[in-house]
C-alpha positions as CSV (number, residue, x, y, z in Angstrom):
1,X,0.0,0.0,0.0
2,X,1.5,3.3,-1.1
3,X,0.2,6.6,0.4
4,X,1.6,9.5,-1.6
5,X,4.5,9.2,-3.9
6,X,7.8,10.9,-4.6
7,X,8.6,8.6,-7.6
8,X,9.0,11.6,-9.9
9,X,11.9,13.0,-7.8
10,X,13.6,9.6,-7.2
11,X,12.5,7.3,-10.1
12,X,15.1,4.6,-9.4
13,X,14.6,4.4,-5.6
14,X,12.3,1.5,-4.6
15,X,9.5,2.6,-2.2
16,X,9.4,0.9,1.2
17,X,7.1,-2.2,1.3
18,X,5.4,-1.1,4.5
19,X,5.6,2.0,6.7
20,X,3.6,3.5,9.6
21,X,3.3,4.0,13.3
22,X,3.5,1.1,15.7
23,X,4.0,1.0,19.5
24,X,7.2,-0.8,20.4
25,X,7.7,-2.3,23.8
26,X,10.6,-0.8,25.8
27,X,12.4,-3.0,28.2
28,X,15.4,-1.0,29.2
29,X,16.6,-0.8,32.8
30,X,15.3,2.7,33.1
31,X,12.2,2.8,30.9
32,X,9.4,0.2,30.6
33,X,6.3,0.4,28.6
34,X,5.2,1.2,25.0
35,X,6.6,3.9,22.8
36,X,5.0,5.1,19.5
37,X,7.6,4.9,16.7
38,X,7.6,5.4,12.9
39,X,8.6,2.1,11.2
40,X,9.8,1.6,7.6
41,X,10.2,-1.8,6.2
42,X,12.5,-1.5,3.2
43,X,12.8,-3.8,0.1
44,X,16.1,-5.2,1.3
45,X,14.3,-6.7,4.3
46,X,15.6,-4.2,6.9
47,X,13.2,-2.7,9.4
48,X,14.1,0.9,10.3
49,X,12.5,2.9,13.0
50,X,12.5,6.5,13.9
51,X,11.1,8.6,16.7
52,X,8.7,10.5,14.4
53,X,7.5,10.2,10.8
54,X,9.2,13.5,9.9
55,X,12.6,12.0,10.8
56,X,12.5,9.5,7.9
57,X,15.0,10.6,5.3
58,X,16.3,13.4,7.5
59,X,17.8,11.6,10.5
60,X,19.5,8.3,11.0
61,X,17.1,5.6,12.2
62,X,17.2,4.7,15.9
63,X,17.8,1.1,14.9
64,X,17.9,-1.1,11.8
65,X,17.1,-4.8,12.0
66,X,17.5,-7.3,9.3
67,X,14.4,-9.5,9.2
68,X,15.6,-12.3,6.9
69,X,15.3,-15.6,8.8
70,X,13.5,-13.9,11.8
71,X,10.6,-15.5,13.6
72,X,7.5,-13.4,13.6
73,X,3.9,-13.9,14.8
74,X,1.0,-12.8,16.9
75,X,1.7,-12.7,20.6
76,X,-1.0,-13.1,23.3
77,X,1.3,-13.4,26.3
78,X,1.1,-9.6,27.1
79,X,-2.7,-9.5,27.4
80,X,-3.0,-6.6,25.0
81,X,-4.8,-6.8,21.6
82,X,-3.0,-6.5,18.2
83,X,0.5,-7.4,19.6
84,X,3.0,-9.3,17.5
85,X,6.6,-10.1,18.0
86,X,9.7,-10.4,15.9
87,X,12.8,-12.4,16.9
88,X,15.6,-11.6,14.5
89,X,18.1,-14.4,13.6
90,X,21.1,-12.2,14.7
91,X,21.2,-11.2,18.3
92,X,19.2,-12.3,21.3
93,X,16.5,-9.7,21.3
94,X,12.7,-9.9,21.0
95,X,10.8,-7.0,19.6
96,X,7.2,-6.6,20.6
97,X,5.0,-4.4,18.5
98,X,1.4,-3.2,19.0
99,X,-0.7,-2.1,16.1
100,X,-3.9,0.1,16.3
101,X,-6.2,-2.5,14.7
102,X,-6.3,-6.1,13.6
103,X,-6.2,-5.0,9.9
104,X,-3.0,-3.0,10.6
105,X,-1.4,-5.9,12.5
106,X,-2.1,-8.2,9.5
107,X,-0.7,-5.7,7.1
108,X,2.6,-5.6,9.0
109,X,2.7,-9.4,9.5
110,X,2.2,-10.0,5.8
111,X,4.9,-7.5,4.8
112,X,7.4,-8.8,7.5
113,X,6.7,-12.4,6.4
114,X,7.8,-11.5,2.9
115,X,11.0,-10.0,4.3
116,X,11.6,-13.1,6.5
117,X,11.3,-15.4,3.5
118,X,12.7,-13.4,0.5
């Protein structure tokens, strides 16, 4: 799904396969809870995230995670609706994401699944 297009300015740049706001679970020693972040899933299977939508293309992403070979799926263990998790192959981290609706969650899971199995 593409919303808006800057194809005329950058005709050879592939558009991201999926982008939008998700809530990401924070598990640091200082902060715990959910933070709203702007996520961009690129054609190369890398998931980038930024603090705000306006930061995309202007700032470096807060983190970039390669999804190839990752384990993704719906997660009901947190007792919150529309939660899904991603366990990248590299590293020992689990990402928990929360979408605003079931439809939004399915859109992300479908796009991530394509990145996991290119």
